[in-house]
MARPA-122220 format. One line per field, with one value per residue (C-alpha): residue number from 0; residue in three letters; x, y, z. Coordinates in Angstrom, 3 decimals, m for minus. Layout:
<pazas>
n <- [NUM,...]
res <- [ALA,...]
X <- [X,...]
Y <- [Y,...]
Z <- [Z,...]
</pazas>
This chain:
<pazas>
n <- [0,1,2,3,4,5,6,7,8,9,10,11,12,13,14,15,16,17,18,19,20,21,22,23,24,25,26,27,28,29,30,31,32,33,34,35,36,37,38,39,40,41,42,43,44,45,46,47,48,49,50,51,52,53,54,55,56,57,58,59,60,61,62,63,64,65,66,67,68,69,70,71,72,73,74,75,76,77,78,79,80,81,82,83,84,85,86,87,88,89,90,91,92,93,94,95,96,97,98,99,100,101,102,103,104,105,106,107,108,109,110,111,112,113,114,115,116,117,118,119,120,121,122,123,124,125,126,127,128,129,130,131,132,133,134,135,136,137,138,139,140,141,142,143,144,145,146,147,148,149,150,151,152,153,154,155,156,157,158,159,160,161,162,163,164,165,166,167,168,169,170,171,172,173,174,175,176,177,178,179,180,181,182,183,184,185,186,187,188,189,190,191,192,193,194,195,196,197,198,199,200,201,202,203,204,205,206,207,208,209,210,211,212,213,214,215,216,217,218,219,220,221,222,223,224,225,226,227,228,229,230,231,232,233,234,235,236,237,238,239,240,241,242,243,244,245,246,247,248,249,250,251,252,253,254,255,256,257,258,259,260,261,262,263,264,265,266,267,268,269,270,271,272,273,274,275,276,277,278,279,280,281,282,283,284,285,286,287,288,289,290,291,292,293,294,295,296,297,298,299,300,301,302,303,304,305,306,307,308,309,310,311,312,313,314,315,316,317,318,319,320,321,322,323,324,325,326,327,328,329,330,331,332,333,334,335,336,337,338,339,340,341,342,343,344,345,346,347,348,349,350,351,352,353,354,355,356,357,358,359,360,361,362,363,364,365,366,367,368,369,370,371,372,373,374,375,376,377,378,379,380,381,382,383,384,385,386,387,388]
res <- [UNK,UNK,UNK,UNK,UNK,UNK,UNK,UNK,UNK,UNK,UNK,UNK,UNK,UNK,UNK,UNK,UNK,UNK,UNK,UNK,UNK,UNK,UNK,UNK,UNK,UNK,UNK,UNK,UNK,UNK,UNK,UNK,UNK,UNK,UNK,UNK,UNK,UNK,UNK,UNK,UNK,UNK,UNK,UNK,UNK,UNK,UNK,UNK,UNK,UNK,UNK,UNK,UNK,UNK,UNK,UNK,UNK,UNK,UNK,UNK,UNK,UNK,UNK,UNK,UNK,UNK,UNK,UNK,UNK,UNK,UNK,UNK,UNK,UNK,UNK,UNK,UNK,UNK,UNK,UNK,UNK,UNK,UNK,UNK,UNK,UNK,UNK,UNK,UNK,UNK,UNK,UNK,UNK,UNK,UNK,UNK,UNK,UNK,UNK,UNK,UNK,UNK,UNK,UNK,UNK,UNK,UNK,UNK,UNK,UNK,UNK,UNK,UNK,UNK,UNK,UNK,UNK,UNK,UNK,UNK,UNK,UNK,UNK,UNK,UNK,UNK,UNK,UNK,UNK,UNK,UNK,UNK,UNK,UNK,UNK,UNK,UNK,UNK,UNK,UNK,UNK,UNK,UNK,UNK,UNK,UNK,UNK,UNK,UNK,UNK,UNK,UNK,UNK,UNK,UNK,UNK,UNK,UNK,UNK,UNK,UNK,UNK,UNK,UNK,UNK,UNK,UNK,UNK,UNK,UNK,UNK,UNK,UNK,UNK,UNK,UNK,UNK,UNK,UNK,UNK,UNK,UNK,UNK,UNK,UNK,UNK,UNK,UNK,UNK,UNK,UNK,UNK,UNK,UNK,UNK,UNK,UNK,UNK,UNK,UNK,UNK,UNK,UNK,UNK,UNK,UNK,UNK,UNK,UNK,UNK,UNK,UNK,UNK,UNK,UNK,UNK,UNK,UNK,UNK,UNK,UNK,UNK,UNK,UNK,UNK,UNK,UNK,UNK,UNK,UNK,UNK,UNK,UNK,UNK,UNK,UNK,UNK,UNK,UNK,UNK,UNK,UNK,UNK,UNK,UNK,UNK,UNK,UNK,UNK,UNK,UNK,UNK,UNK,UNK,UNK,UNK,UNK,UNK,UNK,UNK,UNK,UNK,UNK,UNK,UNK,UNK,UNK,UNK,UNK,UNK,UNK,UNK,UNK,UNK,UNK,UNK,UNK,UNK,UNK,UNK,UNK,UNK,UNK,UNK,UNK,UNK,UNK,UNK,UNK,UNK,UNK,UNK,UNK,UNK,UNK,UNK,UNK,UNK,UNK,UNK,UNK,UNK,UNK,UNK,UNK,UNK,UNK,UNK,UNK,UNK,UNK,UNK,UNK,UNK,UNK,UNK,UNK,UNK,UNK,UNK,UNK,UNK,UNK,UNK,UNK,UNK,UNK,UNK,UNK,UNK,UNK,UNK,UNK,UNK,UNK,UNK,UNK,UNK,UNK,UNK,UNK,UNK,UNK,UNK,UNK,UNK,UNK,UNK,UNK,UNK,UNK,UNK,UNK,UNK,UNK,UNK,UNK,UNK,UNK,UNK,UNK,UNK,UNK,UNK,UNK,UNK,UNK,UNK,UNK,UNK,UNK,UNK,UNK,UNK,UNK,UNK,UNK,UNK,UNK,UNK,UNK,UNK,UNK,UNK,UNK,UNK,UNK,UNK,UNK]
X <- [58.106,56.584,56.255,52.393,52.537,55.096,52.645,49.779,51.944,53.061,49.537,48.450,51.028,48.837,45.213,43.526,45.401,44.574,40.955,40.794,42.585,40.252,37.236,38.323,38.823,35.482,33.821,35.429,34.260,30.850,30.800,32.479,29.903,26.634,28.482,28.978,25.421,24.032,26.088,24.993,21.480,21.709,22.964,20.279,18.179,21.155,22.019,18.398,18.267,17.538,19.918,17.461,15.347,16.009,14.350,13.449,12.901,12.767,16.351,15.942,14.639,12.825,10.116,9.121,6.628,6.593,3.657,1.797,2.115,5.737,4.819,3.926,6.779,9.266,7.728,8.133,11.827,14.140,15.172,12.561,10.278,7.894,7.210,5.286,5.126,4.676,4.245,5.322,2.121,3.516,0.749,1.101,m0.738,m2.111,0.616,4.012,5.872,3.414,5.821,6.171,6.884,3.799,3.781,0.895,1.170,m0.510,m1.239,m0.910,2.229,3.930,3.500,4.530,7.795,8.470,8.505,10.358,6.893,5.110,1.201,m1.241,m3.390,m6.735,m5.346,m3.779,m7.016,m8.817,m6.195,m6.620,m10.468,m10.709,m9.835,m9.574,m7.492,m3.740,m1.122,1.143,4.416,4.680,6.808,4.686,1.468,3.386,4.309,0.873,m1.032,m2.951,m4.605,m6.631,m9.846,m8.605,m9.124,m6.012,m6.761,m3.825,m3.617,m2.290,0.700,1.623,m2.107,m3.984,m7.038,m8.124,m7.651,m8.887,m7.523,m8.532,m5.962,m6.406,m3.361,m0.098,3.049,6.198,9.643,11.576,14.454,15.674,16.856,13.334,11.636,8.583,7.745,5.996,2.309,1.131,m1.885,m3.627,m2.503,m5.881,m7.699,m5.026,m5.117,m8.887,m8.774,m5.762,m7.796,m9.904,m7.220,m4.214,m5.438,m2.000,m0.359,m3.245,m2.279,1.471,3.851,6.940,9.013,8.863,10.285,11.769,12.377,15.052,15.622,19.192,21.287,23.963,21.552,21.155,23.665,22.255,18.516,19.077,20.600,17.658,15.051,16.713,17.285,13.528,12.633,15.576,14.761,11.169,9.645,10.156,13.512,14.436,17.409,17.375,19.763,19.869,17.863,20.892,22.491,18.981,18.946,22.722,21.741,19.506,22.320,24.409,22.255,23.332,27.003,28.042,26.468,27.925,31.402,31.120,30.075,33.173,35.508,34.318,35.052,38.577,39.131,37.738,40.301,42.897,41.909,42.383,45.880,46.846,45.316,46.777,50.324,50.420,49.607,52.324,54.904,54.286,54.376,57.786,59.371,58.540,60.258,63.264,65.711,63.863,63.890,67.640,68.192,66.327,68.580,71.705,70.305,70.303,66.646,66.721,64.987,62.380,61.414,61.024,58.999,56.769,56.327,55.268,53.129,51.557,50.608,48.948,46.974,45.810,44.575,43.011,41.448,40.079,38.823,37.226,35.589,33.982,32.995,31.217,29.441,28.185,27.291,24.968,22.410,23.302,22.346,18.799,18.142,19.896,17.544,14.478,15.295,15.970,12.806,10.786,12.480,13.562,11.753,10.763,14.236,16.280,14.139,17.030,19.119,20.598,23.890,25.559,28.260,30.499,30.480,31.469,34.361,35.341,35.691,37.638,39.965,40.695,41.460,43.751,45.673,45.776,47.356,50.208,50.702,50.689,53.038,55.630,56.348,57.715,59.403,61.438,62.292,63.426,65.514,67.257,68.138,71.619,71.738,74.248,72.475,69.215,70.698,72.609,69.474,67.247,69.669]
Y <- [84.709,85.588,83.151,83.089,82.434,79.487,78.041,77.949,76.615,73.705,72.799,72.659,69.735,67.254,68.748,65.460,65.201,68.779,68.217,65.025,66.647,69.681,67.431,65.436,68.803,69.930,66.726,67.159,70.911,69.699,67.177,69.388,72.213,69.950,68.521,72.063,73.097,69.938,70.800,74.528,73.483,71.327,74.362,76.675,76.592,77.535,80.424,81.773,81.800,85.327,86.549,88.173,84.877,82.310,78.859,77.468,73.564,71.116,70.405,66.748,66.446,68.256,65.397,66.323,69.171,72.359,73.804,76.635,78.749,79.249,81.772,84.755,84.071,84.061,87.303,89.064,88.604,91.524,91.879,89.992,91.583,88.905,85.246,82.689,78.780,75.889,72.156,69.539,68.146,65.186,64.342,62.556,63.476,60.431,58.054,57.985,59.616,62.779,64.283,67.920,70.026,70.881,73.172,74.119,77.651,80.524,82.535,85.922,85.989,83.587,85.550,88.684,87.149,85.495,88.524,86.791,85.019,87.311,86.792,89.120,91.041,89.327,85.957,86.554,87.720,84.471,82.418,84.380,83.782,80.090,77.690,74.985,77.345,76.881,78.737,76.943,77.894,78.978,75.943,73.394,74.810,74.391,70.955,69.721,72.200,73.616,76.973,79.213,77.456,73.854,71.438,69.385,66.090,64.531,61.449,62.023,59.990,61.783,62.631,59.784,60.487,62.068,65.807,68.261,72.038,74.683,76.696,80.006,81.695,81.110,82.812,83.784,84.003,87.233,85.855,82.652,81.265,81.277,77.976,77.752,74.324,74.684,74.098,76.287,75.156,76.550,75.392,76.126,73.774,70.837,71.341,71.032,67.722,66.653,66.890,64.169,61.845,62.741,64.518,64.137,66.443,68.877,72.471,72.060,73.138,71.853,74.927,78.664,81.194,84.236,87.567,89.663,93.336,93.027,89.873,90.981,89.835,86.371,84.829,86.671,86.173,82.454,82.250,83.961,81.850,78.670,80.104,80.819,77.216,75.570,72.884,72.715,69.377,70.830,72.584,74.341,74.787,78.043,78.660,80.921,80.041,79.276,76.932,75.109,74.687,73.538,70.858,69.246,69.537,67.612,64.784,64.219,64.876,61.391,62.250,65.768,64.405,61.931,64.628,66.786,64.078,63.219,66.882,66.556,63.342,65.021,67.791,65.183,63.487,66.859,67.155,63.724,64.056,67.561,66.584,63.465,65.705,67.999,65.456,63.850,67.095,67.948,64.366,64.699,68.048,67.156,68.123,71.311,72.612,71.730,73.641,76.586,76.318,76.542,79.646,81.478,80.683,80.911,78.269,80.867,81.067,77.236,77.156,79.881,77.908,74.806,76.689,78.669,75.547,74.297,77.244,77.448,73.784,74.283,77.524,75.857,73.041,75.251,77.500,74.364,72.846,76.114,76.300,72.771,73.275,76.020,74.082,70.946,72.432,73.435,69.900,68.668,70.967,69.720,66.112,66.744,68.658,65.869,63.164,65.208,68.531,68.638,68.254,70.325,73.515,75.691,73.804,76.950,77.488,80.520,82.472,81.982,78.329,78.593,81.109,78.468,75.672,77.742,79.136,75.758,74.226,77.114,76.679,72.874,73.605,75.519,72.554,70.216,72.117,71.685,68.024,68.534,71.802,70.025,67.414,69.792,71.573,68.448,67.523,68.369,70.164,67.721,64.636,65.859,66.482,63.227,61.276,62.884,61.705]
Z <- [60.443,63.692,66.637,66.324,62.533,63.237,65.918,63.539,60.832,63.122,63.975,60.160,59.823,61.500,61.294,62.305,65.473,66.328,65.478,67.392,70.473,70.290,70.174,73.146,75.157,73.914,75.208,78.556,78.486,77.937,80.680,83.150,82.551,82.991,86.343,87.544,86.520,88.251,91.523,91.464,91.103,94.307,96.116,94.646,97.883,99.850,97.237,97.303,101.205,102.671,105.169,107.653,107.948,110.744,110.885,114.444,114.777,117.314,118.727,118.394,114.891,112.225,112.237,115.845,115.774,118.246,119.925,118.181,121.300,120.636,118.057,120.382,122.542,119.798,118.198,121.666,121.602,120.860,117.320,115.941,113.258,112.136,112.689,110.659,110.550,108.419,108.252,105.698,104.117,102.132,99.767,96.551,93.246,91.302,92.416,94.205,91.162,91.577,94.361,94.825,98.034,99.835,102.858,105.081,106.093,107.848,104.590,105.520,107.661,105.378,102.255,104.354,105.225,101.970,99.799,96.934,96.170,93.850,93.914,92.197,94.660,93.679,93.759,97.069,98.481,97.176,98.830,102.115,101.845,100.824,103.659,100.841,98.650,97.697,95.912,93.433,91.832,88.026,87.274,89.124,87.287,84.017,84.889,85.394,83.389,86.205,86.260,88.979,89.645,89.169,91.870,92.979,94.459,96.750,98.804,102.203,103.447,106.698,107.102,105.486,103.449,100.236,100.176,97.705,97.141,94.946,93.092,94.128,92.704,90.865,92.342,90.393,91.815,92.300,90.487,88.855,92.283,93.691,93.869,91.799,92.278,95.772,96.676,99.607,101.554,104.561,107.926,109.654,107.054,107.521,111.394,111.385,109.560,111.613,114.886,113.506,112.060,114.251,117.370,119.206,116.640,116.357,117.215,116.394,113.573,111.881,112.238,112.539,110.217,111.945,110.482,112.249,112.058,110.576,109.536,111.841,114.781,113.491,116.173,119.023,118.301,117.561,121.006,122.430,120.966,121.920,125.507,125.769,125.409,127.045,129.681,128.145,126.768,123.355,123.075,119.877,117.615,115.605,112.586,109.622,106.471,104.705,107.319,107.325,103.563,103.735,106.072,103.558,100.945,103.320,103.358,99.508,100.451,98.973,95.505,95.456,96.171,93.634,90.929,92.170,91.961,88.389,87.478,88.862,86.954,83.714,84.047,84.654,81.307,79.539,80.904,79.820,76.086,75.700,77.035,74.883,71.785,72.621,73.386,70.076,68.202,69.785,69.312,65.472,65.264,67.288,64.410,63.503,67.129,67.325,64.197,65.638,68.675,66.770,64.980,68.100,69.507,73.226,75.476,76.234,72.634,72.239,75.441,74.272,71.114,72.743,75.146,72.440,70.679,73.804,74.415,71.000,71.014,74.287,73.198,70.145,72.190,74.910,72.257,70.570,73.993,75.051,71.803,72.245,75.951,75.407,73.456,75.144,78.442,77.267,76.216,79.455,81.639,79.750,80.340,84.082,84.478,82.839,85.061,88.323,87.880,91.484,92.609,90.200,89.517,89.040,86.451,84.873,83.034,84.064,82.284,85.423,84.739,81.112,82.140,84.987,82.549,79.764,82.574,83.948,80.516,79.583,82.844,82.232,78.684,80.252,82.709,79.913,78.057,81.043,80.149,76.441,77.416,80.173,77.757,75.271,77.657,78.839,75.266,73.781,70.228,68.869,69.904,68.566,65.214,65.281,66.249,63.701,61.095]
</pazas>
């Protein structure tokens, strides 16, 4: 009988125990995959960042605006190939729950710099021609059932009053990482109204998006931009788009750390469950293993036997967990989209996540096998035969 056949036969002695252990591992695999998927969704904006784009904002706070006059001075700097600007609008649709990202932008330059936003030519032209027009993402349109030509009524929070915008186009992302929940409205229309309700902030922008000729110039261009406005009343802070996005993620650092800690705890649970199963299995077969040793089986053979059982159980649990995760992640994504769709628009289960969970589980299986193997190596053959009766 081969070692593999012996491993399978040993596991068939207590099928209920093996099934329960595999189910426990599968449950941990499911939870781990959903946690990792959630964490990756949190970092989706960082991963989707374009390397040749910089963000210039006020050095003190993002809530403090910058003069519109900075645009031409930034555009004149060496290494800069394009500049656009945007403002956070902050309106709500129907009630406070109707929140989604809204940006007031200079339409032509913003779309020119954000090539990952795909808009049909006719819809793009309609947006450029209508001061009250707006572009919305495909997911946002699907969430509220909006289509081209619909009027979206928002209640302003930063800029009080009732605002109406006409949907002139629906953009699609170039890939799954592109955020499709934005609403883009025109900065000139917002600024016109702002002159009446908030004249102190008229003619200012929230931040600039700077396109550079080569990503390797990011550090030099960032320093040049900030040096251009040093010692002014509105000093700037320029960083890569990736660093800018990472700053927002860092604000939720406690939540992300808690999720990562939970993932570690789940792996610890897998180790304990699997180690306990193996210790019980070895203890029940003390006499048999002692007999095998008297027949000439080396310690490496017995170690391979125990490790093989651990890997087989972990493999069954991993396969079952992955099989459950695939449909479960779909329902999880639907649930999250319904409740938090404007925060987690990229809740996607990646194959690399499944591979990671399976790899960690198999590594844990090897670690779990160490405990019974060490106990087995310490035992003496004569004592095992005597104690087994």
